[in-house]
C-alpha positions as CSV (number, residue, x, y, z in Angstrom):
1,M,0.0,0.0,-0.2
2,D,1.6,3.2,-1.0
3,S,1.0,6.6,1.2
4,Q,-1.7,7.8,-1.2
5,T,-3.8,4.6,-1.0
6,P,-6.9,5.3,1.4
7,P,-7.1,2.9,4.2
8,N,-10.5,1.6,3.4
9,A,-9.8,1.0,-0.4
10,V,-10.8,-2.6,-1.4
11,F,-7.9,-4.8,-2.6
12,I,-8.5,-8.3,-4.3
13,V,-5.8,-10.6,-3.3
14,F,-5.0,-13.8,-5.4
15,T,-3.3,-16.7,-3.8
16,T,-2.8,-20.4,-4.6
17,W,-2.7,-23.4,-2.3
18,P,-1.8,-27.0,-2.6
19,D,-5.4,-28.3,-1.9
20,A,-8.9,-27.4,-1.0
21,E,-8.6,-28.4,2.7
22,T,-5.6,-26.2,3.3
23,A,-7.2,-23.2,1.5
24,R,-10.5,-23.8,3.4
25,I,-8.8,-23.8,6.6
26,A,-6.6,-20.6,5.9
27,V,-9.9,-18.8,4.5
28,R,-12.0,-19.7,7.6
29,K,-9.0,-18.5,10.0
30,L,-8.6,-15.1,7.9
31,V,-12.5,-14.5,8.0
32,D,-12.6,-15.3,11.5
33,E,-9.7,-12.9,12.3
34,Q,-11.5,-10.1,10.1
35,R,-8.4,-9.8,7.9
36,V,-10.6,-10.6,5.0
37,A,-14.3,-10.1,4.2
38,C,-14.4,-13.2,2.2
39,G,-12.4,-15.8,0.2
40,N,-13.5,-17.5,-3.0
41,L,-11.9,-21.1,-3.3
42,V,-11.5,-21.9,-7.2
43,P,-10.5,-25.5,-7.4
44,G,-8.9,-27.2,-10.4
45,V,-6.2,-24.6,-11.2
46,E,-3.4,-26.2,-13.0
47,S,-0.3,-24.1,-12.6
48,I,2.8,-24.5,-14.9
49,Y,5.8,-22.4,-13.6
50,R,9.5,-22.1,-13.2
51,W,10.9,-23.1,-9.8
52,Q,14.6,-23.3,-9.0
53,G,15.5,-23.8,-12.7
54,K,13.0,-26.3,-13.7
55,V,9.4,-26.3,-15.2
56,E,7.0,-27.6,-12.7
57,T,3.2,-28.4,-13.2
58,S,0.9,-28.6,-10.0
59,S,-2.8,-28.9,-9.2
60,E,-3.7,-25.9,-6.8
61,V,-6.8,-24.2,-5.4
62,L,-7.0,-20.4,-6.3
63,V,-8.5,-18.2,-3.2
64,I,-9.5,-14.8,-4.1
65,F,-9.8,-12.6,-1.2
66,K,-11.3,-9.3,-0.5
67,T,-9.7,-7.0,2.0
68,T,-9.0,-3.4,2.5
69,A,-5.8,-1.6,2.3
70,A,-5.4,-1.1,5.9
71,R,-5.5,-4.8,6.6
72,Y,-3.5,-6.0,3.6
73,P,0.0,-5.9,5.3
74,E,-0.9,-8.2,8.2
75,L,-3.0,-10.4,5.5
76,E,0.0,-10.8,3.6
77,T,2.1,-11.7,6.8
78,R,-0.7,-13.9,8.1
79,I,-0.8,-15.9,4.5
80,R,2.9,-16.4,4.8
81,E,2.5,-17.9,8.3
82,L,-0.3,-20.2,7.3
83,H,1.2,-21.3,4.0
84,S,3.3,-24.4,3.1
85,Y,5.0,-23.0,0.3
86,E,8.6,-21.4,0.6
87,V,7.3,-18.5,-1.8
88,P,3.4,-18.3,-1.9
89,E,1.6,-16.4,-4.7
90,I,0.3,-13.3,-3.0
91,I,-0.7,-10.7,-5.6
92,A,-2.9,-7.7,-4.6
93,L,-4.6,-5.4,-6.9
94,P,-6.9,-2.3,-5.9
95,A,-10.6,-2.8,-6.9
96,G,-10.7,0.3,-9.2
97,A,-14.6,0.1,-8.8
98,G,-17.6,-1.9,-7.7
99,L,-20.9,-2.0,-6.1
100,P,-20.8,0.8,-3.3
101,A,-22.8,-1.6,-0.9
102,Y,-20.4,-4.3,-1.6
103,L,-17.3,-2.3,-1.0
104,Q,-18.8,-0.9,2.2
105,W,-19.5,-4.6,3.5
106,V,-15.9,-5.4,2.7
107,G,-14.6,-2.4,4.8
108,E,-17.1,-3.3,7.7
109,S,-16.1,-7.0,7.7
110,C,-12.3,-6.2,8.1
111,R,-12.5,-3.9,10.7
112,G,-10.8,-5.8,13.8
């Protein structure tokens, strides 16, 4: 988050997890801890990537989190704590627009 991003700005955060159960446990903890408003689990993702000089293929579960700019730094830290990967995918994008009531709900759900 840069210094000009308002703390209530909504972020969409993408992560991949090794399996649905691991992802489900992590999402539940992060929602319970109010670090995210919700997380959508998208099973059946096939990832092809280069890791340590070799091309790898893995079946993974994509999780799409909704959070606020204010909660993002601790969300990133917490994902790293919960994740089994040495370098987990954590990509955050600002939500440029959205249904105002939904964006408000995200903000209210992430107050902790």
